[in-house]
C-alpha positions in Angstrom: -9.5 -10.8 -11.3 -6.8 -10.1 -13.8 -6.2 -12.7 -16.6 -2.9 -13.3 -18.7 -4.8 -11.4 -21.5 -4.3 -8.2 -19.6 -0.5 -8.4 -20.0 -1.1 -7.3 -23.6 -1.8 -3.7 -22.3 1.2 -1.6 -23.3 3.0 0.5 -20.6 2.8 4.2 -21.0 5.4 5.6 -23.4 5.3 9.1 -22.7 8.0 11.1 -20.9 11.5 10.1 -20.3 11.1 9.0 -16.7 9.0 6.2 -17.5 10.3 4.4 -14.4 8.6 6.9 -12.0 5.0 7.0 -13.6 3.5 5.0 -10.7 3.9 8.1 -8.5 1.0 9.5 -10.3 -1.3 7.4 -8.2 -2.0 8.9 -4.8 -2.4 5.6 -3.2 0.7 4.2 -4.5 2.6 7.4 -3.2 1.4 6.8 0.3 2.3 3.2 0.2 5.6 3.8 -1.3 6.5 6.8 1.0 5.6 4.6 4.2 7.5 1.6 2.8 10.6 3.7 2.1 10.7 5.1 5.5 10.1 1.7 7.1 13.1 0.2 5.1 15.3 3.0 6.3 14.4 2.1 9.7 15.1 -1.6 8.9 18.4 -0.8 7.4 19.3 1.1 10.7 18.0 -1.6 12.8 20.0 -4.4 11.1 23.1 -2.4 11.8 22.4 -1.7 15.4 21.2 -5.3 16.1 24.6 -6.6 14.9 26.6 -4.2 16.9 24.5 -4.9 20.1 24.9 -8.5 19.6 28.6 -8.4 19.3 28.7 -6.2 22.4 26.7 -8.8 24.4 28.6 -11.9 23.3 32.0 -10.8 21.9 31.7 -13.0 18.9 30.4 -12.3 15.5 29.1 -15.7 14.9 26.4 -15.0 17.5 24.7 -12.6 14.9 24.2 -15.7 12.6 22.1 -17.1 15.6 20.0 -14.0 15.8 19.6 -13.8 12.0 18.5 -17.3 12.0 16.0 -16.9 14.7 14.5 -14.0 12.7 14.3 -15.7 9.4 12.8 -18.9 11.0 10.3 -16.9 12.7 9.3 -15.2 9.5 9.0 -18.6 7.7 6.6 -19.9 10.4 3.9 -17.3 9.6 4.5 -16.5 5.9 2.0 -19.1 4.5 -0.7 -18.3 7.1 -0.1 -14.5 6.0 -0.5 -15.2 2.5 -3.8 -17.1 3.1 -5.2 -14.3 5.5 -4.1 -11.6 2.8 -6.0 -13.3 0.0 -9.1 -13.4 2.3 -9.1 -10.2 4.2 -8.2 -6.6 3.2 -4.5 -6.5 2.7 -4.2 -2.9 3.8 -5.7 -3.9 7.3 -3.1 -6.7 7.6 -0.2 -4.6 6.8 -1.4 -1.8 9.3 -1.7 -4.7 11.9 1.8 -6.1 11.1 3.4 -2.3 11.3 1.7 -1.6 14.6 2.8 -5.0 15.9 6.4 -4.4 15.0 6.1 -0.8 16.4 5.1 -2.4 19.8 7.9 -5.1 19.7 10.6 -2.6 18.8 9.3 -0.1 21.1 9.5 -2.7 23.9 13.1 -3.4 22.9 13.9 0.3 23.2 12.5 0.4 26.7 14.5 -2.8 27.8 17.6 -1.0 26.3 17.1 2.3 28.1 16.5 0.6 31.3 19.5 -1.7 30.9 17.5 -4.8 31.3 18.0 -6.0 27.6 20.0 -9.5 27.3 21.2 -11.6 24.5 18.4 -13.8 25.0 15.8 -11.0 24.9 17.4 -9.7 21.9 16.6 -13.1 20.2 13.1 -12.9 21.4 12.5 -9.5 19.9 14.1 -10.5 16.7 11.9 -13.6 16.6 8.8 -11.2 17.3 9.8 -9.0 14.5 10.2 -12.0 12.0 6.7 -13.2 13.1 5.1 -10.0 12.0 7.1 -9.7 8.9 5.5 -13.1 7.8 2.2 -11.4 7.9 3.4 -8.2 6.1 5.1 -9.4 3.2 2.4 -11.3 1.4 -0.2 -8.5 2.0 2.5 -6.0 0.6 3.0 -8.1 -2.4 -0.6 -8.5 -3.2 -1.7 -4.7 -2.5 0.5 -3.2 -5.2 -1.8 -4.1 -8.2 -4.6 -2.6 -6.1 -3.0 0.9 -6.0 -1.9 1.2 -9.5 -3.1 0.3 -12.9 -1.6 -2.9 -14.6 0.4 -0.9 -17.3 2.2 0.9 -14.2 3.1 -2.4 -12.5 6.8 -2.2 -13.8 7.1 1.4 -12.7 5.9 0.4 -9.3 8.2 -2.3 -8.9 11.0 -0.1 -10.0 10.2 2.4 -7.3 9.9 -0.2 -4.6 13.2 -1.7 -5.6 14.7 1.9 -5.3 13.1 2.4 -1.8 15.1 -1.0 -0.8 18.2 0.4 -2.0 17.4 3.8 -0.2 17.0 1.8 2.9 20.2 -0.1 2.6 22.2 3.0 2.1 20.4 5.7 4.4 19.6 3.3 7.2 23.1 2.1 7.9 24.4 5.7 7.6 21.7 6.9 10.3 22.6 3.9 12.4 26.3 4.7 12.3 25.8 8.3 13.6 22.9 7.8 16.1 24.6 4.6 17.5 27.8 6.4 18.1 26.3 9.5 19.4 23.2 8.4 21.4 23.5 4.7 21.7 21.7 1.6 20.3 18.2 2.7 21.9 18.2 5.7 19.6 18.5 3.4 16.5 15.8 1.2 17.7 13.6 4.0 18.5 13.9 5.2 14.9 13.0 2.0 13.5 10.0 1.9 15.8 8.8 5.3 14.8 9.1 4.4 11.0 6.6 1.5 11.5 4.2 3.9 13.1 4.5 6.6 10.3 4.1 3.8 7.7 0.9 2.5 9.2 -0.5 6.1 9.4 0.3 6.7 5.8 -1.2 3.4 4.7 -4.4 4.4 6.7 -4.9 7.2 4.2 -4.8 4.9 1.3 -7.9 3.4 -0.5 -6.7 0.4 -2.6 -9.1 -1.2 -4.8 -11.1 -4.1 -3.5 -11.1 -7.5 -5.0 -13.5 -10.5 -4.7 -12.0 -13.0 -2.6 -12.4 -16.7 -3.2 -15.1 -18.5 -0.9 -13.3 -19.2 2.4 -12.3 -22.8 3.0 -10.3 -22.4 6.1 -6.8 -21.3 6.4 -5.2 -24.6 5.9 -7.1 -25.5 2.8 -6.3 -22.0 1.2 -2.7 -22.5 1.9 -2.9 -25.9 0.2 -4.8 -24.3 -2.7 -2.0 -21.8 -3.1 0.5 -24.5 -3.1 -1.3 -26.4 -5.7 -1.7 -23.5 -7.9 2.0 -22.9 -7.7 2.7 -26.6 -8.4 0.5 -26.3 -11.7 2.6 -23.5 -13.1 5.8 -24.8 -14.1 7.7 -21.3 -14.4 6.5 -20.6 -10.8 7.6 -23.7 -9.0 10.7 -24.2 -10.9 11.8 -20.5 -10.4 11.0 -20.8 -6.7 12.9 -24.1 -6.2 15.8 -22.9 -8.1 15.9 -19.5 -6.1 15.7 -21.6 -2.8 18.9 -23.5 -3.5 20.7 -20.6 -5.1 20.2 -18.5 -1.9 21.6 -21.3 0.3 24.6 -21.8 -1.5 25.3 -18.3 -2.5 23.6 -15.8 -0.4 24.3 -17.4 3.0 28.1 -17.9 2.5 28.3 -14.4 0.7 26.9 -12.6 3.8 28.4 -14.7 6.4 32.0 -14.8 5.1 32.4 -11.5 3.3 33.8 -9.7 6.3 36.6 -12.4 6.6 37.4 -12.0 3.0 37.7 -8.3 3.0 40.0 -8.6 6.3 42.0 -11.7 5.3 42.3 -11.7 1.4 42.1 -8.1 0.8 43.7 -6.8 4.0 41.1 -4.0 4.3 39.1 -2.5 7.2 35.4 -2.2 8.0 35.2 1.0 6.0 36.2 -1.2 2.9 33.4 -3.7 3.9 30.7 -1.1 4.2 31.7 0.4 0.9 31.0 -3.0 -0.9 27.5 -2.8 0.4 27.1 0.7 -0.7 28.2 -0.1 -4.2 25.9 -3.2 -4.4 23.0 -1.1 -3.3 24.0 1.5 -5.9 24.2 -1.3 -8.6 20.7 -2.7 -7.6 19.4 0.9 -7.8 20.8 1.1 -11.3 19.6 -2.0 -12.3 16.1 -1.5 -11.0 15.9 1.8 -13.0 17.0 0.1 -16.1 14.2 -2.4 -15.8 11.8 0.4 -15.2 12.9 2.2 -18.3 13.0 -0.8 -20.5 10.3 -3.1 -19.1 10.9 -5.9 -21.5 7.8 -7.8 -22.6 9.4 -10.8 -24.4 11.6 -13.8 -23.1 11.3 -12.4 -19.5 12.1 -15.9 -17.9 15.2 -16.2 -20.0 16.3 -12.7 -19.2 15.7 -13.4 -15.4 17.6 -16.6 -15.2 20.3 -15.3 -17.3 20.8 -12.2 -15.1 20.9 -14.3 -11.8 23.4 -16.6 -13.5 25.4 -13.7 -14.5 25.4 -12.4 -10.8 26.8 -15.7 -9.7 29.7 -15.2 -12.2 30.4 -11.9 -10.8 30.7 -13.4 -7.4 33.2 -15.8 -8.5 35.4 -13.0 -9.9 34.8 -10.9 -6.9 35.9 -13.6 -4.4 38.9 -14.6 -6.4 40.2 -11.2 -7.4 41.5 -8.0 -5.9 39.6 -5.6 -3.7 39.4 -3.2 -6.7 38.0 -5.9 -8.8 35.6 -6.9 -6.0 34.3 -3.2 -5.9 33.6 -3.4 -9.5 32.0 -7.0 -9.3 29.7 -6.0 -6.5 28.4 -3.0 -8.5 27.6 -5.2 -11.5 26.1 -8.1 -9.5 23.8 -5.5 -7.7 22.7 -4.2 -11.2 22.0 -7.9 -12.5 20.0 -8.5 -9.3 18.0 -5.3 -9.4 16.9 -5.9 -13.0 16.0 -9.6 -12.4 13.9 -8.8 -9.3 12.2 -6.2 -11.4 11.1 -8.9 -13.9 10.1 -11.4 -11.4 7.8 -9.1 -9.4 6.3 -7.7 -12.4 5.5 -11.3 -13.8 3.8 -12.4 -10.4 1.5 -9.3 -10.4 0.8 -9.5 -14.1 0.1 -13.3 -14.6 -1.2 -14.5 -11.1 -4.8 -13.9 -10.3 -5.1 -11.3 -7.9 -7.2 -13.7 -5.5 -4.2 -15.9 -5.3 -1.5 -13.4 -5.5 -0.6 -13.0 -1.7 -0.6 -16.8 -1.3 1.8 -17.2 -4.3 3.9 -14.3 -2.7 4.0 -16.2 0.5 5.0 -19.3 -1.2 7.7 -17.5 -3.2 9.1 -15.9 0.1 8.9 -19.2 1.8 10.5 -21.2 -0.8 13.2 -18.7 -1.7 14.3 -18.1 1.8 13.3 -21.4 3.4 16.9 -22.8 3.0 18.5 -19.6 4.0 18.8 -20.7 7.8 20.3 -23.9 6.6 22.8 -22.0 4.6 23.8 -20.0 7.4 24.4 -23.2 9.6 26.4 -24.9 6.7 28.6 -21.8 6.1 29.5 -21.8 9.9 30.2 -25.4 9.8 32.6 -25.1 6.7 34.0 -21.8 7.5 37.4 -23.2 8.8 37.7 -25.8 6.0 38.9 -23.6 3.2 39.6 -19.9 2.6 36.7 -17.5 2.5 37.3 -16.8 -1.2 37.1 -20.5 -2.2 34.0 -21.1 -0.3 32.2 -18.1 -1.7 33.4 -18.8 -5.3 32.4 -22.6 -4.9 29.0 -21.7 -3.8 28.6 -19.3 -6.6 29.7 -21.7 -9.1 27.1 -24.3 -7.8 24.5 -21.5 -8.1 25.4 -20.8 -11.5 24.7 -24.3 -12.6 21.4 -24.3 -10.7 20.2 -21.3 -12.6 21.4 -22.3 -16.2 20.0 -26.0 -16.0 16.6 -25.0 -16.3 17.1 -23.0 -19.4 17.6 -26.4 -21.1 13.7 -26.9 -20.8 11.9 -25.3 -23.6 8.9 -25.1 -21.4 10.9 -22.9 -19.0 12.5 -20.6 -21.6 9.2 -19.8 -23.3 7.0 -19.4 -20.3 6.7 -15.7 -20.3 
């Protein structure tokens, strides 16, 4: 079990590409490669899912229904997944989740190829993937410290962040080509294969084993994880703040951005896609900057400040021109990438290994628990004001949410 004393271990300084040092670990390389391929498949899947949904319904709002169903399904299994991942081998749970998602998406491919797919089935498959995601994420968050040494955690989180951005850029690009040439089934098939490959690569890894706490039953272990989070102020405050910030900023930004680009900026789908590419680039740069610098002091202050700065960028983005929006989305991506790197590393360094997956599950559950509500609220107020005002207003509220806890010295000096 790691204690907070271990955080004093200095990160390796040799070499210029300090952010990439975790690749020295064979087990981390296997984990990272599989996760990168899976995220590319996920990026392609989301694009194909969106276009297929619109083809079925002719309404872009129906995509919000599918996304809400997927998110709600993930939330139902997250806490259970965290408890199981702290009791059983995390690698086994991840492999099982990958194989389950391979089967679910593979079934989606068969329905698509045989023309038996419907909007209702599409929702059902999205729910199935979400349920499996809930078991995967806590296990993944808990396995990283078992495949790299503690001084390399910042590098590991940097590379994981980069794999997310690779997925956001490469996946949609693959989907755009494959969907247009071969149809939606080909994109869903690519996603299914990446799950199988990720499971195979993970099967070759040999993560370090930890001594699990005595089993008390799943419910009691979930409660124990919640009690631990509640006993650490910087943990529960950060998760609570993130929950409300995601609801008032992320949900309206994602759901109203297409309308903002079309109505306020007078641009087309290509300009909309470019904003996502720039944001992914910004997040990659921010993630690399974190990995290279790996700040060791005032990390909570840094994280809250960066997330608040992100909200300021969103406000300027919404109220400016398209050219300004392109710059702001790049800068907000950098702020998010750096901030997430800090948060992920804090969890892995300061939370005991025997509780880490449960804390990760509480983090996911808390941070995204209000996202479905955010989508619903965005749909309700979409016609009450311009998308620019709604996006900017949500970001302004989020800015206050991130800055108010900094008035507490206990939060500022936590880590």
